[in-house]
FIMIZA-770842 format. One line per 3 residues: number of its first residue (from 1); their letters; for each residue x, y, z of C-alpha. Coordinates in steps of 0.05 Angstrom, whole numbers, plus 5000, padded with zeros to 4 digits. Layout:
BEGIN
NUM) a) X/Y/Z  ...
// end
This chain:
BEGIN
1) mvt) 7476/2688/7963  7399/2682/7946  7407/2718/7870
4) drc) 7380/2768/7816  7336/2737/7762  7348/2777/7699
7) gev) 7313/2737/7646  7240/2720/7649  7203/2772/7691
10) dda) 7154/2750/7744  7092/2792/7727  7066/2779/7797
13) aek) 7119/2827/7822  7089/2883/7780  7030/2918/7812
16) tgp) 7024/2993/7823  7096/3015/7823  7168/2992/7818
19) qag) 7169/2970/7890  7104/2930/7894  7098/2854/7894
22) aae) 7162/2827/7924  7165/2888/7968  7102/2867/8003
25) aag) 7139/2805/8029  7200/2844/8050  7218/2865/8119
28) pmy) 7267/2909/8156  7315/2933/8101  7276/2922/8037
31) dea) 7210/2951/8062  7163/2989/8016  7191/3057/8034
34) fla) 7263/3036/8022  7246/3004/7955  7209/3067/7935
37) rlg) 7271/3108/7949  7313/3059/7909  7265/3064/7850
40) agl) 7266/3139/7852  7342/3142/7856  7349/3094/7798
43) aaa) 7298/3133/7756  7338/3196/7766  7401/3161/7741
46) lpr) 7372/3129/7678  7396/3184/7630  7467/3163/7646
49) wgl) 7452/3101/7603  7415/3141/7550  7346/3119/7572
52) geg) 7289/3167/7559  7240/3201/7606  7185/3151/7590
55) tri) 7226/3092/7614  7186/3045/7659  7218/3012/7719
58) rll) 7194/2951/7756  7223/2908/7811  7247/2838/7793
61) tis) 7277/2809/7856  7303/2822/7925  7362/2783/7952
64) ena) 7428/2812/7975  7411/2867/7925  7350/2895/7891
67) tfl) 7343/2882/7817  7300/2924/7770  7280/2920/7697
70) aqd) 7280/2985/7658  7241/2987/7592  7247/3047/7546
73) pad) 7186/3050/7500  7221/3100/7454  7271/3050/7427
76) gre) 7250/2984/7459  7313/2977/7500  7310/2934/7563
79) lvf) 7364/2939/7616  7370/2901/7681  7396/2943/7740
82) rvh) 7427/2913/7802  7426/2962/7860  7474/2936/7913
85) rpg) 7459/2923/7985  7498/2972/8029  7559/2945/8065
88) yhs) 7567/2881/8026  7611/2891/7965  7660/2948/7957
91) ree) 7668/2985/7891  7733/2947/7880  7698/2881/7890
94) ias) 7643/2899/7841  7694/2922/7790  7730/2856/7797
97) ela) 7666/2816/7786  7653/2856/7722  7724/2845/7698
100) wit) 7716/2770/7703  7648/2771/7669  7677/2813/7612
103) alg) 7736/2765/7604  7690/2704/7603  7647/2737/7550
106) aeg) 7707/2756/7508  7730/2684/7506  7661/2654/7497
109) iva) 7668/2612/7560  7595/2619/7581  7533/2656/7559
112) tls) 7519/2709/7611  7496/2781/7621  7540/2836/7592
115) plp) 7552/2897/7636  7533/2961/7601  7573/3025/7611
118) qrd) 7544/3093/7625  7553/3149/7574  7619/3167/7607
121) gtl) 7645/3096/7597  7644/3074/7669  7607/3011/7692
124) iad) 7591/3028/7765  7544/3084/7782  7529/3116/7848
127) ihd) 7455/3130/7859  7421/3159/7919  7365/3124/7956
130) gea) 7345/3188/7993  7392/3174/8050  7456/3145/8023
133) arh) 7495/3130/7959  7487/3060/7930  7527/3025/7877
136) ava) 7488/3005/7814  7506/2966/7752  7467/2957/7687
139) far) 7465/2894/7645  7437/2876/7577  7376/2832/7587
142) lpg) 7382/2759/7566  7324/2718/7538  7304/2655/7574
145) rep) 7270/2626/7635  7291/2590/7698  7292/2514/7689
148) aeg) 7232/2483/7722  7237/2428/7774  7191/2382/7735
151) edl) 7229/2383/7670  7291/2346/7648  7338/2377/7699
154) prw) 7393/2325/7689  7401/2350/7618  7414/2421/7643
157) yre) 7459/2398/7700  7500/2359/7650  7509/2423/7611
160) lga) 7523/2460/7676  7578/2412/7693  7612/2427/7627
163) ina) 7604/2501/7639  7635/2494/7709  7694/2457/7680
166) rlh) 7706/2513/7629  7699/2566/7683  7748/2531/7728
169) dha) 7798/2523/7672  7791/2597/7656  7799/2616/7730
172) rrw) 7864/2576/7735  7897/2609/7674  7866/2679/7672
175) prp) 7916/2734/7691  7874/2774/7739  7880/2850/7732
178) pgf) 7916/2892/7784  7872/2905/7845  7827/2846/7832
181) trk) 7791/2830/7897  7734/2783/7914  7713/2750/7979
184) rwd) 7744/2685/8001  7691/2631/8013  7730/2584/8058
187) yda) 7709/2550/8123  7723/2613/8165  7681/2656/8119
190) mlg) 7623/2608/8118  7619/2574/8186  7681/2595/8225
193) avk) 7706/2660/8254  7684/2708/8199  7613/2683/8183
196) lwg) 7599/2728/8124  7526/2706/8121  7514/2700/8196
199) dwr) 7516/2642/8245  7478/2577/8233  7467/2574/8309
202) agl) 7416/2630/8299  7377/2584/8251  7303/2596/8254
205) gld) 7269/2544/8299  7335/2510/8318  7327/2473/8384
208) aag) 7380/2445/8431  7378/2375/8401  7385/2403/8331
211) rav) 7441/2449/8352  7480/2390/8381  7474/2353/8315
214) ler) 7497/2413/8275  7555/2426/8323  7581/2355/8309
217) tda) 7570/2366/8235  7607/2432/8237  7667/2397/8269
220) vlr) 7668/2342/8216  7664/2393/8160  7721/2434/8190
223) arl) 7765/2372/8195  7748/2346/8125  7760/2414/8092
226) aay) 7826/2423/8128  7848/2354/8104  7825/2369/8032
229) gtg) 7864/2434/8031  7864/2496/7988  7917/2479/7936
232) pdr) 7911/2514/7868  7886/2450/7836  7823/2450/7879
235) fgl) 7813/2522/7904  7806/2584/7861  7757/2634/7830
238) vha) 7686/2605/7825  7616/2630/7810  7591/2604/7878
241) dmr) 7516/2610/7865  7495/2572/7802  7428/2552/7830
244) lan) 7365/2545/7788  7345/2618/7797  7411/2639/7765
247) llv) 7404/2595/7704  7366/2614/7641  7343/2565/7588
250) dgd) 7330/2591/7518  7320/2535/7468  7383/2493/7472
253) tls) 7423/2548/7506  7438/2549/7581  7460/2617/7607
256) vid) 7489/2632/7676  7474/2698/7709  7488/2734/7775
259) fdd) 7562/2731/7790  7550/2774/7852  7576/2719/7899
262) cgf) 7635/2699/7856  7698/2692/7897  7753/2645/7918
265) swf) 7731/2577/7942  7736/2503/7927  7720/2488/7854
268) lyd) 7673/2431/7876  7634/2481/7918  7602/2504/7852
271) faa) 7561/2439/7850  7537/2447/7921  7515/2518/7906
274) ais) 7479/2493/7844  7430/2453/7886  7416/2507/7937
277) fye) 7351/2499/7974  7338/2431/7941  7392/2391/7976
280) hep) 7341/2344/8008  7304/2325/7944  7308/2252/7921
283) yip) 7330/2273/7850  7395/2305/7874  7437/2242/7861
286) alq) 7414/2243/7789  7433/2316/7782  7501/2302/7814
289) aaw) 7514/2244/7766  7494/2288/7707  7538/2346/7731
292) ieg) 7598/2299/7739  7587/2270/7669  7584/2340/7639
295) yrs) 7646/2363/7677  7686/2302/7655  7667/2316/7582
298) vap) 7711/2378/7588  7762/2365/7643  7785/2308/7690
301) lsd) 7748/2297/7755  7773/2239/7798  7731/2191/7838
304) aec) 7765/2218/7901  7741/2288/7884  7671/2263/7871
307) ail) 7671/2228/7938  7679/2293/7976  7620/2327/7943
310) pvf) 7574/2311/8003  7620/2352/8047  7609/2414/8003
313) iml) 7534/2401/7999  7529/2399/8075  7574/2460/8081
316) rrm) 7528/2499/8034  7466/2476/8069  7491/2501/8136
319) llt) 7513/2567/8104  7444/2577/8075  7413/2562/8143
322) awi) 7453/2620/8170  7435/2664/8111  7360/2653/8121
325) ash) 7367/2673/8194  7407/2736/8178  7366/2757/8117
328) aet) 7296/2750/8146  7270/2809/8106  7278/2773/8039
331) pta) 7220/2735/8007  7264/2673/8001  7279/2671/8075
334) qal) 7207/2683/8093  7183/2628/8047  7231/2576/8075
337) geg) 7233/2595/8148  7239/2543/8203  7225/2486/8157
340) yth) 7292/2495/8123  7328/2493/8189  7293/2429/8208
343) gtv) 7312/2400/8141  7384/2419/8154  7384/2379/8219
346) mla) 7354/2319/8183  7407/2323/8128  7462/2331/8181
349) rrf) 7439/2268/8217  7443/2230/8151  7511/2261/8135
352) lae) 7540/2241/8202  7514/2170/8194  7540/2162/8123
355) hag) 7605/2202/8125  7627/2205/8198  7606/2136/8222
358) eal) 7557/2162/8274  7498/2116/8290  7440/2166/8295
// end
């Protein structure tokens, strides 16, 4: 869920080796020793993509996965490598993600990273981190930078709404290849019995009063989502993580990267994911209005559908509260900590007052 930035590189993450910088903030899984093993395993595999011995590797980000930039001084090539977290996506799931990305690129639906094959023509490599095999994928690097909070975000969210509409149309009509498999991001997967990203009840700093508020919110979300349903007009293949860190601006072009969380969910969930970690900001209504305007420039979106957006925003916020608790080793989780959980309780109180009739 928190994603791989493959455009503008954060030079602060480059210090004395491929695992410095972000590694210093990491904890149990992505500690310095583990990242060193990943870097060594990746370096040994670089010839599979035709990269020379002098290729330099540096860490870009840590989220579910670790992302590296490889730069070959011999020919100037720059490749972005995503080394997958163990036990999250199967090889079949990764292959399915890449199949959708390739189809989107072939039809010009969205500007995004192109997966690059190894010399043998395959897209998914197995590399060794010193202890186990890990799946790795290479992408062509895209130019651009993450949109900044202080700039004209409504402009980019208007464009993002149009991109979402095109993606959703493609998802509805695209004949998925045999064996296509991606996770299903429904209530059970997010907050219910499955809990793919952990339990919000483990939220950092969550006290008894806050837990009671979130329990009531959880029940409202479950009921609203059940009533909304999962018909093919409203539930299908989505990106599921179009937040600022996964957008790249280059001139007038907005690119979308990191399809690692793509799966089957409500189409409107894409907007909720797009405001991840900023749900409480006062400018969110302006971004929502811009996104709706952009979406409607491409495809219909009814007032009734717009009215349920707060349900998906609250759903995503509670999911991210669980993610932070279960991914404490990541820099994102460590930066947000208990404050994010407290903000979730605040937003839940407001949600219950405005959408469930509770006087809080």
